[in-house]
Each structure stands twice: as structure tokens, then as C-alpha cells.
Chimera marker file (.cmm) of the C-alpha trace (Angstrom):
<marker_set name="trace">
<marker id="1" x="38.634" y="53.411" z="-22.931" r="1" g="1" b="0" radius="0.5"/>
<marker id="2" x="40.588" y="50.139" z="-22.943" r="1" g="1" b="0" radius="0.5"/>
<marker id="3" x="38.449" y="46.987" z="-22.943" r="1" g="1" b="0" radius="0.5"/>
<marker id="4" x="35.330" y="49.142" z="-22.617" r="1" g="1" b="0" radius="0.5"/>
<marker id="5" x="35.647" y="49.739" z="-26.360" r="1" g="1" b="0" radius="0.5"/>
<marker id="6" x="34.365" y="46.183" z="-26.878" r="1" g="1" b="0" radius="0.5"/>
<marker id="7" x="31.134" y="46.830" z="-24.942" r="1" g="1" b="0" radius="0.5"/>
<marker id="8" x="27.899" y="47.364" z="-26.826" r="1" g="1" b="0" radius="0.5"/>
<marker id="9" x="26.986" y="51.069" z="-26.630" r="1" g="1" b="0" radius="0.5"/>
<marker id="10" x="25.329" y="53.743" z="-28.747" r="1" g="1" b="0" radius="0.5"/>
<marker id="11" x="26.764" y="56.945" z="-27.295" r="1" g="1" b="0" radius="0.5"/>
<marker id="12" x="29.536" y="58.216" z="-25.042" r="1" g="1" b="0" radius="0.5"/>
<marker id="13" x="29.737" y="61.435" z="-23.079" r="1" g="1" b="0" radius="0.5"/>
<marker id="14" x="33.311" y="62.344" z="-22.157" r="1" g="1" b="0" radius="0.5"/>
<marker id="15" x="33.486" y="64.381" z="-18.960" r="1" g="1" b="0" radius="0.5"/>
<marker id="16" x="36.422" y="66.010" z="-17.212" r="1" g="1" b="0" radius="0.5"/>
<marker id="17" x="37.633" y="64.415" z="-14.007" r="1" g="1" b="0" radius="0.5"/>
<marker id="18" x="38.449" y="66.046" z="-10.691" r="1" g="1" b="0" radius="0.5"/>
<marker id="19" x="42.203" y="65.540" z="-10.548" r="1" g="1" b="0" radius="0.5"/>
<marker id="20" x="45.089" y="67.952" z="-10.959" r="1" g="1" b="0" radius="0.5"/>
<marker id="21" x="45.431" y="67.442" z="-14.719" r="1" g="1" b="0" radius="0.5"/>
<marker id="22" x="41.741" y="68.112" z="-15.395" r="1" g="1" b="0" radius="0.5"/>
<marker id="23" x="41.831" y="71.238" z="-13.228" r="1" g="1" b="0" radius="0.5"/>
<marker id="24" x="45.033" y="72.463" z="-14.922" r="1" g="1" b="0" radius="0.5"/>
<marker id="25" x="43.449" y="71.987" z="-18.366" r="1" g="1" b="0" radius="0.5"/>
<marker id="26" x="40.270" y="73.783" z="-17.289" r="1" g="1" b="0" radius="0.5"/>
<marker id="27" x="38.053" y="70.766" z="-17.991" r="1" g="1" b="0" radius="0.5"/>
<marker id="28" x="37.247" y="69.542" z="-14.470" r="1" g="1" b="0" radius="0.5"/>
<marker id="29" x="33.548" y="68.571" z="-14.232" r="1" g="1" b="0" radius="0.5"/>
<marker id="30" x="32.859" y="69.746" z="-17.801" r="1" g="1" b="0" radius="0.5"/>
<marker id="31" x="31.296" y="67.843" z="-20.685" r="1" g="1" b="0" radius="0.5"/>
<marker id="32" x="34.352" y="67.581" z="-22.966" r="1" g="1" b="0" radius="0.5"/>
<marker id="33" x="32.874" y="65.689" z="-25.876" r="1" g="1" b="0" radius="0.5"/>
<marker id="34" x="29.857" y="63.729" z="-27.033" r="1" g="1" b="0" radius="0.5"/>
<marker id="35" x="29.917" y="60.866" z="-29.518" r="1" g="1" b="0" radius="0.5"/>
<marker id="36" x="26.649" y="59.450" z="-30.870" r="1" g="1" b="0" radius="0.5"/>
<marker id="37" x="26.249" y="56.441" z="-33.161" r="1" g="1" b="0" radius="0.5"/>
<marker id="38" x="29.255" y="54.328" z="-32.168" r="1" g="1" b="0" radius="0.5"/>
<marker id="39" x="30.898" y="52.375" z="-34.980" r="1" g="1" b="0" radius="0.5"/>
<marker id="40" x="33.644" y="49.852" z="-34.294" r="1" g="1" b="0" radius="0.5"/>
<marker id="41" x="36.275" y="48.599" z="-36.695" r="1" g="1" b="0" radius="0.5"/>
<marker id="42" x="39.447" y="46.558" z="-36.618" r="1" g="1" b="0" radius="0.5"/>
<marker id="43" x="41.045" y="44.966" z="-33.616" r="1" g="1" b="0" radius="0.5"/>
<marker id="44" x="43.674" y="46.813" z="-31.626" r="1" g="1" b="0" radius="0.5"/>
<marker id="45" x="45.533" y="45.712" z="-28.536" r="1" g="1" b="0" radius="0.5"/>
<marker id="46" x="42.996" y="47.466" z="-26.297" r="1" g="1" b="0" radius="0.5"/>
<marker id="47" x="39.894" y="46.700" z="-28.362" r="1" g="1" b="0" radius="0.5"/>
<marker id="48" x="38.370" y="47.925" z="-31.615" r="1" g="1" b="0" radius="0.5"/>
<marker id="49" x="38.788" y="51.436" z="-32.980" r="1" g="1" b="0" radius="0.5"/>
<marker id="50" x="35.637" y="53.376" z="-32.086" r="1" g="1" b="0" radius="0.5"/>
<marker id="51" x="34.380" y="56.235" z="-34.233" r="1" g="1" b="0" radius="0.5"/>
<marker id="52" x="31.039" y="58.038" z="-34.082" r="1" g="1" b="0" radius="0.5"/>
<marker id="53" x="28.485" y="59.061" z="-36.694" r="1" g="1" b="0" radius="0.5"/>
<marker id="54" x="28.102" y="62.383" z="-34.877" r="1" g="1" b="0" radius="0.5"/>
<marker id="55" x="30.762" y="63.925" z="-32.686" r="1" g="1" b="0" radius="0.5"/>
<marker id="56" x="30.931" y="67.254" z="-30.868" r="1" g="1" b="0" radius="0.5"/>
<marker id="57" x="34.098" y="68.470" z="-29.138" r="1" g="1" b="0" radius="0.5"/>
<marker id="58" x="33.560" y="71.023" z="-26.362" r="1" g="1" b="0" radius="0.5"/>
<marker id="59" x="36.949" y="70.880" z="-24.582" r="1" g="1" b="0" radius="0.5"/>
<marker id="60" x="36.997" y="73.653" z="-21.950" r="1" g="1" b="0" radius="0.5"/>
<marker id="61" x="33.813" y="75.296" z="-23.324" r="1" g="1" b="0" radius="0.5"/>
<marker id="62" x="31.492" y="72.480" z="-22.291" r="1" g="1" b="0" radius="0.5"/>
<marker id="63" x="28.738" y="72.803" z="-19.717" r="1" g="1" b="0" radius="0.5"/>
<marker id="64" x="29.214" y="71.618" z="-16.147" r="1" g="1" b="0" radius="0.5"/>
<marker id="65" x="28.182" y="67.956" z="-16.047" r="1" g="1" b="0" radius="0.5"/>
<marker id="66" x="27.051" y="68.299" z="-12.418" r="1" g="1" b="0" radius="0.5"/>
<marker id="67" x="24.321" y="70.719" z="-13.529" r="1" g="1" b="0" radius="0.5"/>
<marker id="68" x="23.040" y="68.487" z="-16.309" r="1" g="1" b="0" radius="0.5"/>
<marker id="69" x="22.928" y="65.014" z="-14.732" r="1" g="1" b="0" radius="0.5"/>
<marker id="70" x="23.592" y="65.613" z="-11.033" r="1" g="1" b="0" radius="0.5"/>
<marker id="71" x="22.812" y="62.055" z="-9.897" r="1" g="1" b="0" radius="0.5"/>
<marker id="72" x="25.199" y="60.449" z="-12.363" r="1" g="1" b="0" radius="0.5"/>
<marker id="73" x="27.804" y="63.137" z="-11.642" r="1" g="1" b="0" radius="0.5"/>
<marker id="74" x="27.644" y="62.353" z="-7.915" r="1" g="1" b="0" radius="0.5"/>
<marker id="75" x="28.311" y="58.681" z="-8.659" r="1" g="1" b="0" radius="0.5"/>
<marker id="76" x="31.266" y="59.450" z="-10.930" r="1" g="1" b="0" radius="0.5"/>
<marker id="77" x="32.857" y="62.098" z="-8.727" r="1" g="1" b="0" radius="0.5"/>
<marker id="78" x="32.534" y="60.409" z="-5.328" r="1" g="1" b="0" radius="0.5"/>
<marker id="79" x="35.667" y="59.086" z="-3.658" r="1" g="1" b="0" radius="0.5"/>
<marker id="80" x="36.674" y="55.844" z="-5.393" r="1" g="1" b="0" radius="0.5"/>
<marker id="81" x="33.810" y="56.294" z="-7.854" r="1" g="1" b="0" radius="0.5"/>
<marker id="82" x="33.720" y="54.379" z="-11.136" r="1" g="1" b="0" radius="0.5"/>
<marker id="83" x="35.700" y="55.612" z="-14.135" r="1" g="1" b="0" radius="0.5"/>
<marker id="84" x="32.786" y="54.882" z="-16.429" r="1" g="1" b="0" radius="0.5"/>
<marker id="85" x="29.133" y="53.923" z="-16.172" r="1" g="1" b="0" radius="0.5"/>
<marker id="86" x="27.205" y="51.584" z="-18.409" r="1" g="1" b="0" radius="0.5"/>
<marker id="87" x="23.578" y="52.606" z="-18.308" r="1" g="1" b="0" radius="0.5"/>
<marker id="88" x="20.527" y="50.490" z="-18.956" r="1" g="1" b="0" radius="0.5"/>
<marker id="89" x="18.530" y="51.277" z="-22.070" r="1" g="1" b="0" radius="0.5"/>
<marker id="90" x="16.181" y="53.696" z="-20.285" r="1" g="1" b="0" radius="0.5"/>
<marker id="91" x="19.135" y="55.468" z="-18.622" r="1" g="1" b="0" radius="0.5"/>
<marker id="92" x="21.034" y="55.517" z="-21.913" r="1" g="1" b="0" radius="0.5"/>
<marker id="93" x="18.051" y="57.136" z="-23.611" r="1" g="1" b="0" radius="0.5"/>
<marker id="94" x="17.975" y="59.778" z="-20.875" r="1" g="1" b="0" radius="0.5"/>
<marker id="95" x="21.707" y="60.427" z="-21.220" r="1" g="1" b="0" radius="0.5"/>
<marker id="96" x="21.419" y="60.590" z="-25.005" r="1" g="1" b="0" radius="0.5"/>
<marker id="97" x="18.561" y="63.078" z="-24.778" r="1" g="1" b="0" radius="0.5"/>
<marker id="98" x="20.533" y="65.115" z="-22.254" r="1" g="1" b="0" radius="0.5"/>
<marker id="99" x="23.575" y="64.967" z="-24.538" r="1" g="1" b="0" radius="0.5"/>
<marker id="100" x="21.509" y="66.335" z="-27.404" r="1" g="1" b="0" radius="0.5"/>
<marker id="101" x="20.154" y="69.057" z="-25.125" r="1" g="1" b="0" radius="0.5"/>
<marker id="102" x="23.652" y="69.965" z="-23.914" r="1" g="1" b="0" radius="0.5"/>
<marker id="103" x="25.060" y="70.068" z="-27.432" r="1" g="1" b="0" radius="0.5"/>
<marker id="104" x="22.142" y="72.148" z="-28.693" r="1" g="1" b="0" radius="0.5"/>
<marker id="105" x="22.342" y="74.733" z="-25.918" r="1" g="1" b="0" radius="0.5"/>
<marker id="106" x="26.137" y="74.884" z="-26.015" r="1" g="1" b="0" radius="0.5"/>
<marker id="107" x="25.970" y="75.421" z="-29.779" r="1" g="1" b="0" radius="0.5"/>
<marker id="108" x="23.385" y="78.192" z="-29.359" r="1" g="1" b="0" radius="0.5"/>
<marker id="109" x="25.591" y="79.846" z="-26.738" r="1" g="1" b="0" radius="0.5"/>
<marker id="110" x="28.775" y="79.531" z="-28.801" r="1" g="1" b="0" radius="0.5"/>
<marker id="111" x="27.183" y="80.455" z="-32.155" r="1" g="1" b="0" radius="0.5"/>
<marker id="112" x="24.223" y="82.786" z="-31.571" r="1" g="1" b="0" radius="0.5"/>
<marker id="113" x="21.919" y="83.104" z="-34.540" r="1" g="1" b="0" radius="0.5"/>
<marker id="114" x="23.201" y="79.991" z="-36.344" r="1" g="1" b="0" radius="0.5"/>
<marker id="115" x="21.270" y="76.727" z="-36.643" r="1" g="1" b="0" radius="0.5"/>
<marker id="116" x="22.449" y="73.314" z="-35.562" r="1" g="1" b="0" radius="0.5"/>
<marker id="117" x="20.421" y="71.646" z="-38.256" r="1" g="1" b="0" radius="0.5"/>
<marker id="118" x="20.366" y="67.873" z="-38.110" r="1" g="1" b="0" radius="0.5"/>
<marker id="119" x="23.827" y="67.405" z="-36.562" r="1" g="1" b="0" radius="0.5"/>
<marker id="120" x="22.464" y="65.660" z="-33.462" r="1" g="1" b="0" radius="0.5"/>
<marker id="121" x="19.088" y="64.372" z="-34.600" r="1" g="1" b="0" radius="0.5"/>
<link id1="1" id2="2" r="1" g="1" b="0" radius="0.2"/>
<link id1="2" id2="3" r="1" g="1" b="0" radius="0.2"/>
<link id1="3" id2="4" r="1" g="1" b="0" radius="0.2"/>
<link id1="4" id2="5" r="1" g="1" b="0" radius="0.2"/>
<link id1="5" id2="6" r="1" g="1" b="0" radius="0.2"/>
<link id1="6" id2="7" r="1" g="1" b="0" radius="0.2"/>
<link id1="7" id2="8" r="1" g="1" b="0" radius="0.2"/>
<link id1="8" id2="9" r="1" g="1" b="0" radius="0.2"/>
<link id1="9" id2="10" r="1" g="1" b="0" radius="0.2"/>
<link id1="10" id2="11" r="1" g="1" b="0" radius="0.2"/>
<link id1="11" id2="12" r="1" g="1" b="0" radius="0.2"/>
<link id1="12" id2="13" r="1" g="1" b="0" radius="0.2"/>
<link id1="13" id2="14" r="1" g="1" b="0" radius="0.2"/>
<link id1="14" id2="15" r="1" g="1" b="0" radius="0.2"/>
<link id1="15" id2="16" r="1" g="1" b="0" radius="0.2"/>
<link id1="16" id2="17" r="1" g="1" b="0" radius="0.2"/>
<link id1="17" id2="18" r="1" g="1" b="0" radius="0.2"/>
<link id1="18" id2="19" r="1" g="1" b="0" radius="0.2"/>
<link id1="19" id2="20" r="1" g="1" b="0" radius="0.2"/>
<link id1="20" id2="21" r="1" g="1" b="0" radius="0.2"/>
<link id1="21" id2="22" r="1" g="1" b="0" radius="0.2"/>
<link id1="22" id2="23" r="1" g="1" b="0" radius="0.2"/>
<link id1="23" id2="24" r="1" g="1" b="0" radius="0.2"/>
<link id1="24" id2="25" r="1" g="1" b="0" radius="0.2"/>
<link id1="25" id2="26" r="1" g="1" b="0" radius="0.2"/>
<link id1="26" id2="27" r="1" g="1" b="0" radius="0.2"/>
<link id1="27" id2="28" r="1" g="1" b="0" radius="0.2"/>
<link id1="28" id2="29" r="1" g="1" b="0" radius="0.2"/>
<link id1="29" id2="30" r="1" g="1" b="0" radius="0.2"/>
<link id1="30" id2="31" r="1" g="1" b="0" radius="0.2"/>
<link id1="31" id2="32" r="1" g="1" b="0" radius="0.2"/>
<link id1="32" id2="33" r="1" g="1" b="0" radius="0.2"/>
<link id1="33" id2="34" r="1" g="1" b="0" radius="0.2"/>
<link id1="34" id2="35" r="1" g="1" b="0" radius="0.2"/>
<link id1="35" id2="36" r="1" g="1" b="0" radius="0.2"/>
<link id1="36" id2="37" r="1" g="1" b="0" radius="0.2"/>
<link id1="37" id2="38" r="1" g="1" b="0" radius="0.2"/>
<link id1="38" id2="39" r="1" g="1" b="0" radius="0.2"/>
<link id1="39" id2="40" r="1" g="1" b="0" radius="0.2"/>
<link id1="40" id2="41" r="1" g="1" b="0" radius="0.2"/>
<link id1="41" id2="42" r="1" g="1" b="0" radius="0.2"/>
<link id1="42" id2="43" r="1" g="1" b="0" radius="0.2"/>
<link id1="43" id2="44" r="1" g="1" b="0" radius="0.2"/>
<link id1="44" id2="45" r="1" g="1" b="0" radius="0.2"/>
<link id1="45" id2="46" r="1" g="1" b="0" radius="0.2"/>
<link id1="46" id2="47" r="1" g="1" b="0" radius="0.2"/>
<link id1="47" id2="48" r="1" g="1" b="0" radius="0.2"/>
<link id1="48" id2="49" r="1" g="1" b="0" radius="0.2"/>
<link id1="49" id2="50" r="1" g="1" b="0" radius="0.2"/>
<link id1="50" id2="51" r="1" g="1" b="0" radius="0.2"/>
<link id1="51" id2="52" r="1" g="1" b="0" radius="0.2"/>
<link id1="52" id2="53" r="1" g="1" b="0" radius="0.2"/>
<link id1="53" id2="54" r="1" g="1" b="0" radius="0.2"/>
<link id1="54" id2="55" r="1" g="1" b="0" radius="0.2"/>
<link id1="55" id2="56" r="1" g="1" b="0" radius="0.2"/>
<link id1="56" id2="57" r="1" g="1" b="0" radius="0.2"/>
<link id1="57" id2="58" r="1" g="1" b="0" radius="0.2"/>
<link id1="58" id2="59" r="1" g="1" b="0" radius="0.2"/>
<link id1="59" id2="60" r="1" g="1" b="0" radius="0.2"/>
<link id1="60" id2="61" r="1" g="1" b="0" radius="0.2"/>
<link id1="61" id2="62" r="1" g="1" b="0" radius="0.2"/>
<link id1="62" id2="63" r="1" g="1" b="0" radius="0.2"/>
<link id1="63" id2="64" r="1" g="1" b="0" radius="0.2"/>
<link id1="64" id2="65" r="1" g="1" b="0" radius="0.2"/>
<link id1="65" id2="66" r="1" g="1" b="0" radius="0.2"/>
<link id1="66" id2="67" r="1" g="1" b="0" radius="0.2"/>
<link id1="67" id2="68" r="1" g="1" b="0" radius="0.2"/>
<link id1="68" id2="69" r="1" g="1" b="0" radius="0.2"/>
<link id1="69" id2="70" r="1" g="1" b="0" radius="0.2"/>
<link id1="70" id2="71" r="1" g="1" b="0" radius="0.2"/>
<link id1="71" id2="72" r="1" g="1" b="0" radius="0.2"/>
<link id1="72" id2="73" r="1" g="1" b="0" radius="0.2"/>
<link id1="73" id2="74" r="1" g="1" b="0" radius="0.2"/>
<link id1="74" id2="75" r="1" g="1" b="0" radius="0.2"/>
<link id1="75" id2="76" r="1" g="1" b="0" radius="0.2"/>
<link id1="76" id2="77" r="1" g="1" b="0" radius="0.2"/>
<link id1="77" id2="78" r="1" g="1" b="0" radius="0.2"/>
<link id1="78" id2="79" r="1" g="1" b="0" radius="0.2"/>
<link id1="79" id2="80" r="1" g="1" b="0" radius="0.2"/>
<link id1="80" id2="81" r="1" g="1" b="0" radius="0.2"/>
<link id1="81" id2="82" r="1" g="1" b="0" radius="0.2"/>
<link id1="82" id2="83" r="1" g="1" b="0" radius="0.2"/>
<link id1="83" id2="84" r="1" g="1" b="0" radius="0.2"/>
<link id1="84" id2="85" r="1" g="1" b="0" radius="0.2"/>
<link id1="85" id2="86" r="1" g="1" b="0" radius="0.2"/>
<link id1="86" id2="87" r="1" g="1" b="0" radius="0.2"/>
<link id1="87" id2="88" r="1" g="1" b="0" radius="0.2"/>
<link id1="88" id2="89" r="1" g="1" b="0" radius="0.2"/>
<link id1="89" id2="90" r="1" g="1" b="0" radius="0.2"/>
<link id1="90" id2="91" r="1" g="1" b="0" radius="0.2"/>
<link id1="91" id2="92" r="1" g="1" b="0" radius="0.2"/>
<link id1="92" id2="93" r="1" g="1" b="0" radius="0.2"/>
<link id1="93" id2="94" r="1" g="1" b="0" radius="0.2"/>
<link id1="94" id2="95" r="1" g="1" b="0" radius="0.2"/>
<link id1="95" id2="96" r="1" g="1" b="0" radius="0.2"/>
<link id1="96" id2="97" r="1" g="1" b="0" radius="0.2"/>
<link id1="97" id2="98" r="1" g="1" b="0" radius="0.2"/>
<link id1="98" id2="99" r="1" g="1" b="0" radius="0.2"/>
<link id1="99" id2="100" r="1" g="1" b="0" radius="0.2"/>
<link id1="100" id2="101" r="1" g="1" b="0" radius="0.2"/>
<link id1="101" id2="102" r="1" g="1" b="0" radius="0.2"/>
<link id1="102" id2="103" r="1" g="1" b="0" radius="0.2"/>
<link id1="103" id2="104" r="1" g="1" b="0" radius="0.2"/>
<link id1="104" id2="105" r="1" g="1" b="0" radius="0.2"/>
<link id1="105" id2="106" r="1" g="1" b="0" radius="0.2"/>
<link id1="106" id2="107" r="1" g="1" b="0" radius="0.2"/>
<link id1="107" id2="108" r="1" g="1" b="0" radius="0.2"/>
<link id1="108" id2="109" r="1" g="1" b="0" radius="0.2"/>
<link id1="109" id2="110" r="1" g="1" b="0" radius="0.2"/>
<link id1="110" id2="111" r="1" g="1" b="0" radius="0.2"/>
<link id1="111" id2="112" r="1" g="1" b="0" radius="0.2"/>
<link id1="112" id2="113" r="1" g="1" b="0" radius="0.2"/>
<link id1="113" id2="114" r="1" g="1" b="0" radius="0.2"/>
<link id1="114" id2="115" r="1" g="1" b="0" radius="0.2"/>
<link id1="115" id2="116" r="1" g="1" b="0" radius="0.2"/>
<link id1="116" id2="117" r="1" g="1" b="0" radius="0.2"/>
<link id1="117" id2="118" r="1" g="1" b="0" radius="0.2"/>
<link id1="118" id2="119" r="1" g="1" b="0" radius="0.2"/>
<link id1="119" id2="120" r="1" g="1" b="0" radius="0.2"/>
<link id1="120" id2="121" r="1" g="1" b="0" radius="0.2"/>
</marker_set>
């Protein structure tokens, strides 16, 4: 994340890229992880250490980001597209709600019959 760590944000959705490494790892276009409730501490060379109150790691089992937020995915995946997006509050709320939806449905798919409880509320 580099200097982006210093930005003011509430949540981060980590998505797989489109390059060779992402394809080889089976994470291209997939939601890899979601962090909600960013907490920053210390000062490192590239910015503060960022941890999250709630964190879900999907790796190669995540949903396809293009199916969840197609407009944002098009911006990220276009030729010479940005490596990250900082959304306005209304967009951030949408992304956060989508992140909760993704995590909930991925959890239900991965663990049928179990409850997510308050992990992402």
C-alpha cells in the first residue's frame, strides 16, 4: 500500500490483478480479502502499520470482483488503470455494503448451515 497507508479510510477491499502472477496464483479478478475498521499504529518507512477490526481472507475462493462492482472493476482493470481508488463517502458506503454482502454470501457458500454472526456488522 505504500504511502496510501497514511490516507484516511475505513475499509479496504483487496482484489486480484490481471497480470501473470495473479493468474498463476488463481486470484485474477477475485476479491482476495476485506478489511473493515482500519486502525493505524506506529510509523514505518512506507507509512503506519494498518490493521483492521474485522478481516476476512478469501484468497482464491473469493467472488469475481467484476460481478460485484462492475463499474469500479472496469476502472481498475482498464489499460493503465489506477492501482487503487479512493472513494467518496457515498461510494465508500456502497463498497462497504457490497463488501459485507460478498463476505456474507461467500461465507454461506463456504460454510453451509453455519452463521456468520456479528463478524461483519
